[in-house]
N, C-alpha and C positions, 0 to 999 in steps of 0.2 A: 554275775550278780543281777538280781531282779531290781529294776529301777521303778519305784512306785511314784507316780505324779499325783500330788494331792489335788482334790476337787473341793469345791466347784470351780469350773473354768467357764468363763462367759465371753461371748455368747455361746449358746449350746452348740451351734454349728461348728464353732472353733474347737470346742472340746471333742466333738465327734471326729472331725477331720484330722486333728492333731494326735489323738490317742487311739485311733482305730488300730487294733492289734498290739497296742502297748499295754502297760500295766498301770492301774489306778488305785489310789487309796481314798476311800470315802470315810469321812468322819461322821460320827453320830451327831456332831454339832452342826453339820451342814450336809444332810443326807439327800438333798433334792435331786441329785444326778445319779443316784444309786442304780435305778433301773436301766438307764441308758448306758451306764458304765458296764453293767453285766451283759448288755446286748452287743457292745462294740469292742470292749477291751479283751485282751488275752487272759488276764486275771485281775481280780479285785481283792484287796485286803480291807478290813474294816478297823478303823481306829475308834476307840471308845469316846473320844472327845472330852476327856476330863481336863486336859491341859488347856483347851480353849475356854472351858467354863471357868477354870481357875484364873486365867489371865483376865477374863471379862468380869470376874467377881460374881458369877451367876451360880445358882444352886443347881447341882447335878441331879439327873434323874436316872438312877441305876436300874429301876424297874423297866423304864421305857427302853433303855439300851438293851437289856436282856431280851425283851420282846423283839426288838429290831434284829438282833443277832440270831435269835432262834429262827426267825423267818428267813433271813438271807443266807445263813450257812447251808441251807438246803440247795441253794443254787450251785450248779457245777462250776461256775466261773469264780466263785468266792472261795479262796484258799485258806484264809485264817482270819481270826478276830482277836483284838487285844482284850485281855482281861482288865476290867476297870481298876484304877488305882486312885489313891489319894495323894496328890502331888506333894503336899507338905505334911503328909501323914507319917506315922511311925512304921517301922518295919513290921511290927506285930499287926497293925491295922491293915497293911497291904497284904500280909500273909493270910489274914482272915478272909479277905476278898477272894484270894486265890482258892482257898479251901472251900469257899461257898460256890465257886463257879461250876455250873453243871455240865459243861460241854466237854467233848473229847479233847484230850491233851494234844492230839495231832492237829486240831483245828484252833488251838488256843495259844496265845502268846502272853506270858507274864512279863511285866516290866521290871527290870533292874535299874534303879536310879543310881547314878554315879556317886552320889554322896553317901550311899548306904555302905554298911560293912561288907567287905569282900566275902565273908562267910555266908551271907545271904545269896550271893551269886553262886557260890559253890553248891548250895542246896538246890537252887533252881536248875543248875546244870545236871544234877542227878535225877531231877524229876521231870524235866520238860525237853522235848526235842528242838524247840525253837524259843529263843529268849530275845526280848527287845531291850535295847540300851536307851535309857532316857537321860538326857543332860539335865542336871538339877543342882540345887544348892549353889556352892561356890564354883561348881563345874557346869553352870547352866549355859555357857557360851561355847558352842562347838567350834573347834579349830583354834581356840585361844591357847596360849602357853600353859595356863593352869589345867585346862581341859586335857591337853596332850600328856601332861605329867600323870594325871589320874588315869588316863586311858592306858598308859604304859603299865601301871599297876594292875589294871583290869585284865589286860591281855595276858599277863603272867598266869592268871587264874583261868581265863577263858580258852587258852590255847595249850597244845602239848609242847614238849621240849623243842620241837622243830618249828613251832609257830603256827601249826595248823589248828583251826578251830575245833574245839571238842563238841560243839553243837552248831546249829544254824543260828546266826545272830542277825537281828534286824536293827538298823540304826534309825531311830526317830530323829527327824530333822538333820539327817546326815547324808543326804544325796548331794554331796559336795565333792567335786573331783579331787580336792586336796585331802579329803578324808577317806573316801572309799578306795582310793588308789594305794592307801597305806594300811588300812584295817581290813582283815578278811571277813567282810560282811556277806551274808547270803542275800540280803536285800536292804534297801534304804529308801526313805521317802523324803519329799520336800514339796512345798507349795510354791517353789521359786518360779516355775513356768507360769502358773495361774496368776501369780501376783505381778509379774513383770511385763506381761504382754500389753498391759493397759497404760503403762507409764510412757507417754509419748516423748518426754524430755530425755529418756534414756536411750532413745533410738534416733540417731541423726546421721547425716551423710547422704551422698548420692545414691549409694546402692543398698541402703538400709531398707528392709522389708516394711511395708506400711500396714498391711493387714495383720490382724491379730493371729490368724491361722499361720501365716508365714513366719511371724515372730516366734510363735510357739514351736514350730518345726526347727527353727534355727537353734533355739535353746535346748530342745530335746536332742538334736543332733550333736551338739557340743558335749552333752552329758554322755551320750552313747559312745562317743569317740574315745573316751578315756577307759583304759583297762583297769579293771578292779583287782585288788590284791588277792592272792590266793593264800597267803600266810602272813603272819606278823613278823617283821624283821627290822623293826625300828629300835635299834640299840641305843645305849646311852649317848654315844657320840652323835648319832643321827638326831636324837632329841635336842641336844645342845645346838647342833647346826640349824635345826628348825627354829629354835628360839632366836638365834642370831639373824635369821632371815625374816623374822617377824611374823 
């Protein structure tokens, strides 16, 4: 599974030293490290930034994003870009954005929001080689019991009878060892490393790394250490046991 670490990560020297030959996700909401990421990382994926704008209550600029994507998809390091979506929009509104998207399907990732009807996921599976899962609505909290119940329903559509994925799936905000060790994702992202290297109170003890670069390497190493799932095998009993474990 490809592990995408969300940017920006500051200071820039930390980002370069921690993510050299790693994989990065650059959001259109924070694109300032795009050029450096393409120079130093093994691969770069582009997020449309609609979730960031939605949380901040800001107006989104779809024309600007399209211009940004059209420029950077030419770079050999950039592997795909998210098709913009409306976080609280209808399925029809989001389908219209997909229909209007001009780029090759091999380089484009539509988002299936977990609160949407499963029939939409079935349609996306027929049309696209890679699909992103976005936690939304009452399932907006990844790794929570309601989220896992919904994901079990999603996996019945997204995987074959043996649990192997029918397409390549990306998990937005799912670079969590408790998630990707159970769900057969092709890739996942998180800003966990960039966010946590600066919180001094979370790092204590005699042998705790002090520099931000060392902290980033520790967090990345922990993520890399865990094995990703190759298929879905979380049956009803497993789900109940997970709920009991909290």
